[in-house]
C-alpha positions, 0 to 999 in steps of 0.5 A: 126873073126869079122870085125876090122879096122886094119889101125887104130892100131898104131902098124900096121902102114905102113903094106900092106893089104896083110901083115895085112891079113897074120898077122890076121891068127895068132890072136885070139879073146877073150872077158873079163868082167868088173874087169877082170885082163888081165895082172898081175904084176909080170906075164910073158909077153907071149902075145900081145893084141889089143883092139877091143871094150871097155877099160882097166886100167893100175894100180899101187900101189900108196897109194892104187891101182891107175889108171895111164893110160887108153887104148881104142879101137885100142890101143895095150898092151903087145908089150914087149912080142915080144922083151923081152923074159921071161920079166914080167909085171910091172903093173896090167892091168884090164878091165875098161868097162862093157865088153872088146873084144880083139885080142891076139897073143901069143909070140909063134905065133909071133916067127912063124911070124918072121920066115915066114915073116921077112919083116913084122916083121921088120915093127912091130919092128919099130912101137913098137919102136915108140909106146914105145918112145911115152909112155915113154915120157908120163910115165916119165911125170906121174911119175915126177908129182907124185914124185914132188907132194910127195915132196911137202907133206913133204916140206911145212907147210903153205897152200899157199906155198903148193898150189903154188908149187902144182898148178905149177906142175899141169900146167907143166904137163897139160898146161892150160890157166886158173887154180884155187884151191878152198877149201870147208868147210862142216861146213859153206858150203862156198868155198874159193878161194886160188889160181886163174889164168885167171878165174873171181874169186877174190883171197881170196874171199869166197862164198856159195857153193849153189850159184854155179850150179856145185860145190854142185853136186860135194860135194854130189857126188864127181867125176871129171867133164869135159865140152867140148866146146859147151856143157855147160849147160845154167845155167853155163854161168854166173859162174866165170869159164866159158871158152871153155873147163873145168875140175873140180876135187874134192879133198877129204878125203875118200868121204868128199870133202875139195876142188877143182882143176879147169883147163880151156882151154888147151894150145894146144886147145884140150878138156881135156881127160880121162888121164887128169882126171886120173892124176888129181885124182891121184894127188888129192888123194896123196896131200889131206891128207897134205892139210887137215892137214895144213888147220886144223893147220892154223885154230887151230892157228887162233882160238888160236890167236882170243882167246888170243886177244879177250877172254884172252889178258893176256894169256901166249903165 
């Protein structure tokens, strides 16, 4: 078994080196490739997994397969197998990196550990309780956010009200000092500012997308961009959204961008994380169709009003 720093594994907190060495004898090393399914939804929980290298994505069916959490080196998965006999997995867990190496222990081997070293097992159980409590908080935040966003879709028929409520939800789950929602028109190549808090945008203003150094790249190749403090390209320094830390997520229908979510400077002073990206992308995917429908409806209504006033003032309404 290759060297691995067990002291960075939350599940093994407070274990002595002697206890870690004892536990290591019950672990086996396994290698996975990108896309491999580690746990399948509905399958029996029969092992625990500690990530040595690489990452895995926890997925749920939310209008297609959506990643709801990402786990990396030193994270532990499947710990419920140690406390819930014959329980089944609630989600799919797939390898997200090119390769993933893990240490695994079967539920059968765990029962042997419990019999031979009950004091060690008791420490593990306490750590499992701590891990599950933390994860439950994050999971509840995630599910609450997606639920609230879904309620918005069916509750509003004007764009401004929808965006106001939607962005409030985003700031509730990812508290940030600055936030903006921008729409984008492929026909005019213009960006419009619908909502702004803290950035140097003027609300309801518009500008050509080519005037911005970042947004045209996201139109051509839609992908969330995260910029950390001290890593800003020089050409971004004069943009309205210059700040310490930034995340920009395109809102798109299939591969066609219709807008952008922009957040700046997390309240906790940390950089935006991969899980922040996952959350924003899930929200954007869920709300994009409703935003597009309302934008089209408002545009159609505006065109009708212009036609009545300037083309046929005597037309019946």
